[in-house]
C-alpha positions in Angstrom: 21.8 232.3 -7.7 19.4 230.1 -6.6 19.8 227.6 -9.4 23.6 227.5 -9.0 23.0 226.9 -5.0 20.3 224.2 -5.6 22.7 222.3 -8.4 25.4 222.5 -5.8 23.2 221.1 -3.0 22.6 218.0 -5.9 26.2 217.4 -6.4 26.5 217.0 -2.3 23.7 215.0 -2.3 24.9 212.8 -5.2 28.6 212.6 -4.0 27.4 211.5 -0.4 25.0 208.9 -2.1 27.9 207.6 -4.1 30.4 207.8 -1.0 27.5 206.3 1.7 25.7 203.8 -1.2 26.6 201.0 1.2 25.1 203.3 4.2 22.1 203.9 2.4 21.2 200.7 1.1 21.3 198.8 4.9 19.5 201.6 6.2 16.7 201.3 3.7 16.6 197.4 3.7 16.5 198.4 7.8 14.1 201.1 7.2 11.8 198.3 5.1 11.9 195.6 7.5 10.9 197.8 10.5 8.0 199.4 8.4 6.6 196.1 7.0 6.4 195.0 10.6 4.8 198.0 12.4 2.4 198.8 9.2 0.9 194.5 9.8 0.7 195.5 13.6 -2.9 194.8 15.0 -3.7 196.4 18.1 -3.8 194.2 21.4 -7.6 194.8 21.6 -8.3 193.9 18.3 -6.4 190.8 18.6 -8.2 190.0 22.4 -11.5 190.1 20.6 -10.8 187.8 17.9 -12.5 184.2 18.6 -10.1 182.2 16.6 -6.9 183.2 18.8 -6.2 180.7 21.3 -7.5 181.7 24.9 -4.0 180.7 25.7 -1.9 183.3 23.8 -4.4 186.0 24.9 -3.5 185.4 28.5 0.1 185.9 27.5 -0.5 189.2 25.8 -2.7 190.2 29.0 0.2 189.1 31.4 2.1 191.6 29.2 0.0 194.4 29.6 0.4 193.9 33.2 3.9 193.6 33.6 4.3 196.5 30.9 1.9 199.1 33.4 4.4 197.2 36.6 7.5 198.1 34.5 6.0 201.9 34.4 4.1 202.2 37.4 6.3 200.3 39.8 9.7 200.2 38.4 9.8 204.3 37.4 10.8 203.2 33.5 9.3 205.5 31.0 5.8 205.6 30.2 5.6 204.8 26.1 2.8 202.8 23.8 5.7 200.0 23.2 3.7 196.1 23.5 0.0 197.4 22.8 0.2 196.1 19.7 0.7 192.9 18.1 2.7 191.4 15.4 2.2 187.5 14.0 5.6 186.1 12.6 3.3 183.2 11.6 6.6 181.2 12.6 9.1 182.9 10.8 12.1 184.6 12.1 12.2 188.2 11.1 16.0 190.1 12.4 19.2 188.1 12.6 22.1 189.8 13.9 25.9 189.8 12.7 28.7 189.3 15.6 32.3 189.4 14.3 35.8 189.3 16.6 39.3 189.6 15.6 40.7 186.1 15.6 43.5 186.3 18.2 42.1 189.2 20.1 38.8 189.5 22.1 38.2 192.8 20.2 35.0 193.2 18.6 34.3 194.3 15.3 32.0 197.7 15.8 29.9 199.3 12.9 28.9 203.1 13.5 25.2 204.5 12.5 24.2 207.9 12.5 22.3 209.5 15.6 22.1 205.9 17.5 26.5 205.5 17.7 28.7 202.3 17.6 27.3 198.8 18.3 29.3 195.5 18.4 26.7 194.1 15.7 24.5 194.3 12.6 21.4 193.7 12.4 19.4 192.4 9.5 15.9 191.8 7.9 16.8 190.3 5.0 18.9 186.5 6.0 20.7 186.7 2.6 22.0 189.7 3.3 23.1 188.7 6.7 24.9 185.5 5.7 26.6 187.6 3.1 27.5 189.8 5.6 29.3 186.8 7.4 31.0 185.2 4.5 32.8 188.3 3.8 33.9 189.1 7.3 34.9 185.3 7.7 37.2 186.0 4.7 38.6 189.0 5.8 39.7 186.9 8.5 37.2 187.3 11.6 35.8 185.0 13.9 31.9 185.4 13.0 28.9 184.4 14.6 24.8 185.0 13.2 22.5 184.6 16.1 18.6 184.9 15.4 16.9 187.6 17.6 14.0 187.4 19.2 13.2 191.0 20.5 15.1 194.3 20.0 13.9 197.6 21.1 13.7 200.9 18.5 14.8 202.8 22.1 11.4 205.1 22.1 11.7 205.9 18.3 8.6 203.9 17.7 6.5 201.8 19.9 7.4 198.4 19.5 5.2 195.5 19.2 4.7 192.6 20.4 6.0 189.3 18.5 4.1 186.4 18.3 7.4 184.3 19.5 7.5 186.2 22.8 4.4 184.6 23.6 6.3 181.0 24.1 7.8 182.2 26.7 7.4 181.4 30.5 6.1 184.0 32.9 9.6 184.9 34.2 11.4 184.8 30.9 8.5 187.4 29.1 8.9 189.6 32.3 12.2 189.6 32.2 12.5 189.9 28.3 9.3 193.2 28.3 11.3 195.0 30.7 15.0 194.8 29.1 13.7 196.4 26.1 11.6 199.1 28.1 15.0 199.7 29.6 16.6 200.5 26.6 13.4 202.8 25.5 14.3 204.5 29.3 18.1 204.9 29.0 20.3 204.3 26.0 24.1 205.5 25.7 25.5 206.8 22.8 28.7 204.7 22.0 28.5 202.5 24.7 26.7 199.0 23.8 28.4 196.8 26.5 26.9 199.1 29.5 23.6 199.4 27.8 23.1 195.2 27.6 24.3 195.1 30.6 22.0 197.4 32.5 19.2 196.4 30.5 19.9 192.9 31.6 20.5 193.7 35.4 17.3 195.9 35.0 15.3 193.0 33.3 15.8 190.4 36.1 15.2 192.8 38.9 12.0 193.7 37.1 10.7 190.4 37.0 11.6 189.2 40.1 9.9 192.2 41.5 6.6 191.4 39.3 6.7 187.7 40.0 6.8 188.4 43.5 3.7 191.2 43.7 1.6 188.9 41.0 2.3 185.2 41.9 4.1 185.8 45.5 7.3 184.9 46.3 6.8 180.9 47.0 5.2 180.3 43.8 5.6 178.1 40.7 6.3 181.0 38.3 8.1 182.9 40.7 10.7 179.6 41.8 11.2 178.7 38.6 12.4 182.0 37.6 14.9 181.8 40.4 16.0 178.5 39.4 17.2 179.3 35.9 18.5 182.7 36.7 20.8 180.7 39.2 21.0 177.9 36.2 22.0 180.4 34.2 24.6 182.9 36.0 26.8 179.9 36.4 26.8 179.1 32.7 27.8 182.8 32.2 30.0 183.3 34.7 31.4 180.1 33.3 31.6 181.2 30.2 33.5 184.8 31.6 36.0 183.0 33.2 36.7 181.1 29.9 37.2 184.9 28.1 39.3 186.1 31.0 41.7 182.6 30.1 41.2 183.5 26.2 42.7 186.7 26.9 45.5 185.6 29.1 46.4 183.4 26.0 46.5 186.3 23.8 48.7 188.1 24.9 51.5 185.6 24.8 50.9 185.6 21.0 53.8 187.4 20.1 54.4 188.4 15.8 56.9 185.7 15.4 54.5 183.2 16.7 52.9 181.1 13.3 49.2 180.6 12.7 49.1 177.2 13.0 50.3 177.3 16.8 47.6 180.0 17.5 45.1 177.9 16.2 46.3 174.8 17.9 46.5 176.5 21.9 43.0 178.7 21.1 40.9 175.0 19.8 42.4 173.3 23.0 41.7 175.8 26.0 37.8 176.7 23.8 37.9 172.6 23.9 38.8 172.3 27.7 36.3 175.4 28.3 33.7 173.6 26.7 34.5 170.6 28.4 34.5 171.6 31.9 30.7 172.7 31.2 29.9 169.6 32.5 31.2 170.1 35.3 28.7 172.5 36.5 25.9 172.2 38.5 22.8 170.6 36.3 19.0 171.7 37.0 16.3 169.4 37.7 13.8 169.7 35.4 10.1 167.5 34.2 12.6 165.0 31.8 15.4 164.9 34.5 18.7 166.3 34.9 19.7 168.7 31.9 23.3 169.6 31.1 24.3 172.8 30.3 25.6 171.7 27.0 22.0 170.2 25.6 21.0 173.9 26.6 23.4 175.9 24.9 23.9 173.5 21.7 28.2 173.8 22.0 30.0 170.6 21.8 33.3 169.4 20.8 31.9 168.8 17.2 31.0 172.6 17.3 32.9 174.9 19.1 32.3 178.4 19.4 35.1 181.0 18.6 35.5 184.9 19.8 32.1 186.1 18.5 30.4 183.9 21.0 32.8 185.2 24.0 32.2 188.8 22.6 28.7 188.1 23.1 28.9 187.3 26.7 31.2 190.5 27.5 28.7 192.5 26.0 25.5 191.2 27.7 26.5 190.0 30.9 30.7 191.2 32.3 29.1 194.4 34.2 26.7 192.6 36.3 28.2 192.2 39.5 29.5 196.5 39.2 25.6 197.1 39.2 24.1 194.6 41.8 26.9 196.2 44.3 26.1 199.6 43.5 22.3 199.4 44.1 22.7 197.2 46.6 25.2 199.0 48.6 25.3 202.6 47.7 21.3 202.9 47.1 20.2 200.4 49.4 18.1 198.6 47.1 16.2 201.6 46.5 15.4 201.3 42.6 13.9 204.5 41.6 16.4 206.5 43.6 19.1 204.3 41.6 17.6 204.9 38.3 17.0 208.5 38.7 21.1 208.3 39.2 21.7 206.6 36.5 19.3 208.9 34.0 21.3 211.9 35.9 24.7 210.5 35.4 24.7 209.7 31.4 23.4 211.3 29.4 21.1 209.3 27.2 19.6 209.5 23.5 
């Protein structure tokens, strides 16, 4: 009887392995990539004690330790040992994400994974596999985009390391990034990526401003620089989100009988207009003079974005005003009370 049960389990395992071969292969690749990083991290104390490691980078690592403690003690994010270890990328990217959208509709392609749920992107530790996925999706008719990733969260399942690329960031950008990722480890709702990313963006920006004010003061250069960058980026985000609404309206006018060439022409004309009018936005003064948005974002008339680019903005930025209003009006800017409410209201992984 036992032999029959074991044989049945083996048959089921083989069947599942064949049925979900791609998922198992993908999961193994991701596991290898994550394990390789975790295996090759060093404790922060060891890095700080290394006389060959540059002092300027040691200062950034110490700053991350301050940001982490502030996020836990003053903001109320969940305690963890994330960012107490260091991984040296040796100047190389280590993770890429593939995004895809329907060609004539702002609807993201979604991938579903066990435990963590549905995502509107798919990550790869192997660039060639990311490229293959991108080509396959493009061949299927999707608008696609490949982004290099500078940070990610394992949602509290592991202790995330400091990545060497993070140390190139300015104080405010670094604080926003660390607090953003720690927010994912505090509250992450299954099958609701847009909510998760918008919330983490909101908390990251709020927390960064609080940390900079605490450490340097409201009139300090780091605080004022971050505030100017934030205003600058918000203008661009709002412009792109207005563009997504215009694109959405355009796509609703397309009928089944509308020929592809006409759809492509109208779509390209509107995206071209969105890109051209970026230069009408207020520009930021920096050390090199006036910095135009198109230079910063690297999109031009010769390199027009597609639906996958616009989908990225709805995923991360569309709900910012909703969070801000709720925080200010309903909770009178009491963040701990707001965070407690969110935890009780939305079940997290």
